[in-house]
VOPAGU-2260 file (C-alpha; in pm, 1 decimal, decimal comma):
REM VOPAGU-2260
SITE   aa  ch    i         X         Y         Z
SITE  MET   A    0       0,0       0,0       0,0
SITE  GLU   A    1     143,0     336,7    -104,7
SITE  ALA   A    2     125,7     604,7     164,2
SITE  SER   A    3     136,3     981,9     140,9
SITE  GLN   A    4     324,5    1185,6     400,7
SITE  GLY   A    5     135,3    1452,1     586,3
SITE  HIS   A    6      59,4    1612,0     921,9
SITE  LEU   A    7    -215,8    1671,0    1176,2
SITE  LEU   A    8    -282,5    1961,9    1410,9
SITE  GLY   A    9    -123,9    2228,2    1195,5
SITE  GLY   A   10     196,2    2031,9    1143,1
SITE  ALA   A   11     253,5    1933,1    1505,9
SITE  VAL   A   12     199,4    1561,8    1441,8
SITE  ARG   A   13     342,8    1357,4    1155,0
SITE  TYR   A   14      71,6    1152,8     986,8
SITE  ASP   A   15     103,6     921,8     687,5
SITE  GLN   A   16    -208,9     771,1     532,6
SITE  PRO   A   17    -303,3     572,3     221,0
SITE  ARG   A   18    -249,2     766,8     -97,8
SITE  GLN   A   19    -566,2     616,4    -244,2
SITE  GLY   A   20    -891,8     497,3     -89,6
SITE  TYR   A   21   -1006,9     606,0     256,1
SITE  ARG   A   22    -866,6     943,4     359,0
SITE  THR   A   23    -891,1    1082,3     711,0
SITE  GLY   A   24   -1133,2    1367,9     768,9
SITE  ILE   A   25   -1178,3    1588,9    1072,3
SITE  GLU   A   26   -1386,4    1332,0    1263,9
SITE  PRO   A   27   -1107,0    1152,2    1455,7
SITE  VAL   A   28    -946,7    1485,6    1545,8
SITE  LEU   A   29   -1271,6    1616,6    1695,0
SITE  MET   A   30   -1341,9    1285,8    1868,3
SITE  ALA   A   31    -999,9    1279,3    2034,2
SITE  ALA   A   32   -1043,8    1639,1    2148,7
SITE  ALA   A   33   -1354,5    1535,4    2345,0
SITE  VAL   A   34   -1184,3    1255,3    2542,2
SITE  GLN   A   35   -1119,3    1391,3    2891,6
SITE  ALA   A   36    -807,9    1185,5    2957,7
SITE  GLN   A   37    -542,4    1264,2    3216,1
SITE  PRO   A   38    -166,2    1198,8    3189,2
SITE  GLY   A   39     -79,4     834,7    3240,2
SITE  GLN   A   40    -430,6     697,3    3186,8
SITE  ALA   A   41    -515,2     402,8    2959,8
SITE  VAL   A   42    -708,0     448,9    2635,2
SITE  LEU   A   43    -857,5     210,6    2379,7
SITE  GLU   A   44    -958,1     306,2    2026,4
SITE  GLY   A   45   -1172,4      78,9    1811,3
SITE  GLY   A   46   -1114,2     106,2    1437,9
SITE  THR   A   47    -803,2     315,6    1476,5
SITE  GLY   A   48    -729,3     331,5    1102,3
SITE  ALA   A   49    -393,8     499,7    1045,4
SITE  GLY   A   50    -397,4     626,8    1403,6
SITE  ALA   A   51    -524,9     984,8    1371,9
SITE  GLY   A   52    -738,0     972,2    1687,4
SITE  LEU   A   53    -465,1     825,1    1906,8
SITE  LEU   A   54    -204,7    1062,3    1765,0
SITE  CYS   A   55    -414,5    1371,0    1839,8
SITE  LEU   A   56    -504,5    1253,6    2189,3
SITE  ALA   A   57    -143,6    1164,7    2273,6
SITE  HIS   A   58     -27,8    1506,2    2151,1
SITE  ARG   A   59    -268,4    1679,7    2391,3
SITE  VAL   A   60    -229,3    1443,6    2690,2
SITE  SER   A   61     116,6    1320,5    2783,8
SITE  GLY   A   62     209,5     971,5    2899,5
SITE  LEU   A   63     -95,2     783,5    2774,0
SITE  VAL   A   64     -84,4     406,1    2747,5
SITE  GLY   A   65    -315,2     173,6    2560,1
SITE  TRP   A   66    -416,7      27,9    2228,5
SITE  GLY   A   67    -557,1     103,5    1889,6
SITE  VAL   A   68    -746,4    -191,8    1742,3
SITE  GLU   A   69    -766,0    -211,4    1362,7
SITE  ILE   A   70    -896,6    -503,8    1157,2
SITE  MET   A   71    -724,2    -409,6     828,7
SITE  PRO   A   72    -355,6    -521,4     831,4
SITE  GLU   A   73    -238,2    -240,7     602,3
SITE  MET   A   74    -392,7      26,7     821,4
SITE  ALA   A   75    -269,8    -134,5    1144,0
SITE  SER   A   76      86,6    -130,9    1010,1
SITE  LEU   A   77      53,3     230,9     907,3
SITE  ALA   A   78     -86,6     328,9    1249,8
SITE  THR   A   79     206,9     155,3    1421,1
SITE  ALA   A   80     452,9     343,0    1201,5
SITE  ASN   A   81     278,5     674,3    1274,7
SITE  LEU   A   82     286,2     620,4    1650,9
SITE  ASP   A   83     653,0     522,3    1635,5
SITE  ALA   A   84     741,0     823,2    1417,8
SITE  ASN   A   85     589,4    1057,5    1676,4
SITE  GLY   A   86     752,0     885,9    1974,6
SITE  TYR   A   87     432,0     763,6    2143,4
SITE  ASP   A   88     580,9     439,4    2271,4
SITE  GLY   A   89     311,5     384,9    2536,2
SITE  LEU   A   90      50,8     326,5    2263,9
SITE  ARG   A   91      39,5      15,2    2048,4
SITE  VAL   A   92    -173,9    -119,1    1766,0
SITE  SER   A   93    -332,4    -462,3    1741,5
SITE  CYS   A   94    -448,4    -601,4    1407,4
SITE  SER   A   95    -767,0    -762,8    1535,4
SITE  ASP   A   96   -1143,7    -717,1    1561,9
SITE  ILE   A   97   -1272,8    -483,8    1834,9
SITE  ARG   A   98   -1587,8    -699,0    1854,2
SITE  ARG   A   99   -1396,0   -1008,4    1971,0
SITE  GLU   A  100   -1527,2   -1189,1    2276,0
SITE  GLU   A  101   -1311,4   -1268,7    2577,3
SITE  GLU   A  102   -1386,2   -1641,2    2540,6
SITE  GLU   A  103   -1189,2   -1670,9    2216,9
SITE  GLU   A  104    -850,1   -1820,9    2300,0
SITE  ILE   A  105    -683,2   -1854,0    1957,7
SITE  SER   A  106    -433,9   -1572,4    1888,3
SITE  ARG   A  107    -562,2   -1387,7    2193,1
SITE  PRO   A  108    -459,8   -1018,7    2162,4
SITE  GLU   A  109    -313,7    -844,8    2468,2
SITE  TRP   A  110    -570,4    -566,3    2479,5
SITE  ILE   A  111    -861,6    -803,6    2528,8
SITE  ASP   A  112    -771,2    -870,8    2894,4
SITE  ALA   A  113    -704,2    -505,6    2984,8
SITE  LEU   A  114    -932,4    -241,2    3132,8
SITE  PHE   A  115    -920,7     119,3    3017,2
SITE  ASP   A  116   -1004,1     462,6    3154,5
SITE  HIS   A  117   -1132,3     579,6    2815,3
SITE  ALA   A  118   -1253,6     418,9    2494,2
SITE  MET   A  119   -1328,3     595,2    2166,5
SITE  ALA   A  120   -1439,9     506,1    1816,3
SITE  ASN   A  121   -1548,4     647,6    1484,1
SITE  PRO   A  122   -1750,0     336,7    1382,8
SITE  PRO   A  123   -1858,3     245,9    1029,6
SITE  TRP   A  124   -2148,0     473,9     939,8
SITE  HIS   A  125   -2326,8     357,9     629,4
SITE  ASP   A  126   -2582,3      76,2     617,1
SITE  ASP   A  127   -2605,1    -198,5     358,1
SITE  ALA   A  128   -2866,6      -0,9     163,9
SITE  GLY   A  129   -2612,7     268,9      78,9
SITE  THR   A  130   -2373,2     280,5    -213,6
SITE  VAL   A  131   -2089,7      33,4    -155,7
SITE  PRO   A  132   -1743,4     188,8    -209,2
SITE  ALA   A  133   -1533,8      -7,7    -457,0
SITE  GLU   A  134   -1202,0      45,3    -277,3
SITE  PRO   A  135   -1152,2    -215,0       5,3
SITE  LEU   A  136   -1006,9      17,2     271,5
SITE  ARG   A  137   -1280,4     273,6     219,7
SITE  ARG   A  138   -1547,8       2,5     218,2
SITE  ALA   A  139   -1423,9    -140,6     549,6
SITE  ALA   A  140   -1417,6     204,2     711,8
SITE  LYS   A  141   -1757,5     325,3     588,3
SITE  MET   A  142   -1996,4      29,9     558,5
SITE  ALA   A  143   -2188,0    -109,3     854,7
SITE  ARG   A  144   -2409,4    -417,7     879,2
SITE  LYS   A  145   -2727,8    -425,4    1084,1
SITE  GLY   A  146   -2640,1    -426,0    1455,2
SITE  GLU   A  147   -2283,4    -311,7    1392,7
SITE  LEU   A  148   -2305,8       3,9    1604,9
SITE  GLU   A  149   -2452,8    -189,9    1896,1
SITE  ALA   A  150   -2173,4    -448,1    1869,2
SITE  TRP   A  151   -1904,6    -179,6    1879,0
SITE  ILE   A  152   -2057,3      -4,6    2181,3
SITE  SER   A  153   -2093,7    -334,5    2367,4
SITE  ALA   A  154   -1733,2    -431,7    2292,0
SITE  LEU   A  155   -1587,9     -97,4    2399,4
SITE  SER   A  156   -1794,7     -70,3    2718,4
SITE  ARG   A  157   -1693,0    -420,5    2833,3
SITE  ARG   A  158   -1334,8    -301,5    2853,6
SITE  LEU   A  159   -1392,6       9,8    3062,3
SITE  ARG   A  160   -1296,7      54,2    3423,0
SITE  PRO   A  161   -1578,5     171,6    3654,3
SITE  ARG   A  162   -1673,4     528,2    3555,2
SITE  GLY   A  163   -1459,7     497,7    3243,4
SITE  SER   A  164   -1573,7     702,4    2944,6
SITE  ILE   A  165   -1678,6     600,5    2595,4
SITE  THR   A  166   -1665,0     866,2    2322,8
SITE  LEU   A  167   -1817,9     821,2    1977,7
SITE  ILE   A  168   -1846,5    1040,8    1670,7
SITE  LEU   A  169   -2152,3     945,6    1468,4
SITE  PRO   A  170   -2405,1    1061,7    1210,9
SITE  SER   A  171   -2688,7    1245,7    1383,6
SITE  ALA   A  172   -2937,4     983,8    1261,6
SITE  ALA   A  173   -2755,4     715,5    1463,5
SITE  THR   A  174   -2811,6     893,7    1796,1
SITE  PRO   A  175   -3123,7     699,1    1910,0
SITE  ALA   A  176   -2962,2     361,0    1839,6
SITE  ALA   A  177   -2637,9     467,1    2008,3
SITE  LEU   A  178   -2816,1     590,5    2321,1
SITE  ALA   A  179   -3012,9     265,4    2346,3
SITE  ALA   A  180   -2693,4      62,4    2305,0
SITE  LEU   A  181   -2514,6     267,2    2570,8
SITE  THR   A  182   -2801,3     211,3    2814,8
SITE  ALA   A  183   -2794,1    -163,1    2742,9
SITE  SER   A  184   -2419,7    -159,2    2817,5
SITE  ASN   A  185   -2472,8      18,7    3153,1
SITE  CYS   A  186   -2324,6     345,8    3027,0
SITE  GLY   A  187   -2513,5     658,2    3130,7
SITE  GLY   A  188   -2481,0    1028,4    3193,8
SITE  ALA   A  189   -2462,9    1076,7    2817,6
SITE  ARG   A  190   -2350,4    1409,2    2671,7
SITE  LEU   A  191   -2451,1    1487,9    2313,2
SITE  LEU   A  192   -2263,3    1761,1    2126,1
SITE  PRO   A  193   -2392,3    1849,8    1776,1
SITE  LEU   A  194   -2141,5    1962,4    1515,7
SITE  TRP   A  195   -2303,4    2239,6    1311,8
SITE  PRO   A  196   -2160,1    2292,2     959,4
SITE  ARG   A  197   -2252,3    2661,9     991,2
SITE  SER   A  198   -2479,9    2866,6    1214,0
SITE  GLY   A  199   -2842,0    2775,1    1148,7
SITE  GLN   A  200   -2765,1    2460,5     949,8
SITE  THR   A  201   -2868,9    2108,0    1043,8
SITE  SER   A  202   -2617,2    1897,6    1230,1
SITE  ARG   A  203   -2515,0    1587,4    1036,6
SITE  ILE   A  204   -2251,5    1464,2    1283,5
SITE  VAL   A  205   -2253,0    1446,7    1663,9
SITE  ILE   A  206   -2013,2    1355,5    1941,2
SITE  LEU   A  207   -2167,7    1129,3    2204,3
SITE  GLN   A  208   -2000,2    1050,9    2534,5
SITE  ALA   A  209   -2112,0     842,3    2832,7
SITE  ARG   A  210   -1958,5     670,4    3134,9
SITE  LEU   A  211   -1981,9     319,9    3272,5
SITE  ASP   A  212   -2205,6     300,1    3582,7
SITE  ASP   A  213   -2302,9     668,6    3553,4
SITE  ARG   A  214   -2657,6     746,2    3670,6
SITE  SER   A  215   -2664,1    1119,3    3595,2
SITE  GLU   A  216   -2908,2    1270,7    3346,3
SITE  PHE   A  217   -2863,4    1300,0    2971,1
SITE  ARG   A  218   -2747,9    1643,8    2853,9
SITE  LEU   A  219   -2779,7    1805,3    2513,2
SITE  LEU   A  220   -2493,5    2053,6    2474,2
SITE  PRO   A  221   -2491,7    2376,0    2266,7
SITE  GLY   A  222   -2262,0    2225,2    2005,0
SITE  LEU   A  223   -1972,4    2345,3    1793,8
SITE  VAL   A  224   -2005,1    2549,1    1473,7
SITE  LEU   A  225   -1736,1    2431,4    1231,0
SITE  HIS   A  226   -1732,8    2687,4     948,2
SITE  ARG   A  227   -1774,5    3061,4     928,9
SITE  ASP   A  228   -2076,0    3197,3     745,5
SITE  GLY   A  229   -2011,3    3275,1     382,1
SITE  ASP   A  230   -1688,0    3080,3     325,4
SITE  SER   A  231   -1508,9    2754,0     397,3
SITE  ARG   A  232   -1282,6    2880,7     674,3
SITE  TYR   A  233   -1312,7    2718,3    1015,8
SITE  THR   A  234   -1449,3    2915,1    1309,2
SITE  GLU   A  235   -1202,3    3024,8    1573,5
SITE  ALA   A  236   -1325,5    2752,8    1810,7
SITE  ALA   A  237   -1293,5    2479,9    1546,7
SITE  GLU   A  238    -952,6    2608,4    1439,0
SITE  ALA   A  239    -825,3    2585,3    1796,0
SITE  ILE   A  240    -907,3    2212,8    1796,8
SITE  LEU   A  241    -820,3    2112,5    1440,7
SITE  ARG   A  242    -501,7    2316,8    1408,1
SITE  GLY   A  243    -406,1    2399,2    1765,6
SITE  GLY   A  244    -481,4    2066,8    1935,7
SITE  ALA   A  245    -715,0    2213,9    2198,1
SITE  GLY   A  246    -955,8    1995,7    2393,4
SITE  LEU   A  247   -1333,0    2000,6    2354,6
SITE  ALA   A  248   -1516,3    2006,3    2687,9
SITE  LEU   A  249   -1838,7    1805,4    2709,5
SITE  ASP   A  250   -1988,1    1958,2    3024,4
């Protein structure tokens, strides 16, 4: 697989990704900004791709340990190379399926027996009724079978420590299913942050965060406007996250 060299966070983080096929958007950067990790904590990312989410989180929060789990071998290798290139030796990548059950003993990955302070994912979004991308990497990243979102949420929540957080970036239409799956996985206190393309426009993407064993009430947050009115430039708040590496508070 041929990779193109690039950067994240305004050049602060080296980031190589496939030259063709699935290309990283702003979603993993925004997702990582919402994870309220502290130095030295453990983090798990499902579907880590080339590692953009982990790279952005590790740049903002020092000393993190944990795993990125990626089912596609080419992407897992690229994520490992990206983490190594940026010196994040406490984070590793496993080429395996985040949905694996603990009972499976063959080729048992290390992460499956660990517990984490935070889990995050940008799960496959599109259902089987949508247009199927021809390119394999893009198809694996974008297409979701029935029940896929619920399986990802269940898998991530099973590996959280008590009061550990799960952070997802999703299409707005997936919010009801995600909230139901979080409740079924004993994750509550959900915070929903809409991402507005521009002021007054409908949100197509949301960030959803909950905690294991949390009994506090659901909260709908004001949201983040991404682009300025009248042009394609990012708002000052979005620029601070996407270029400056700032965090995104969900409170």
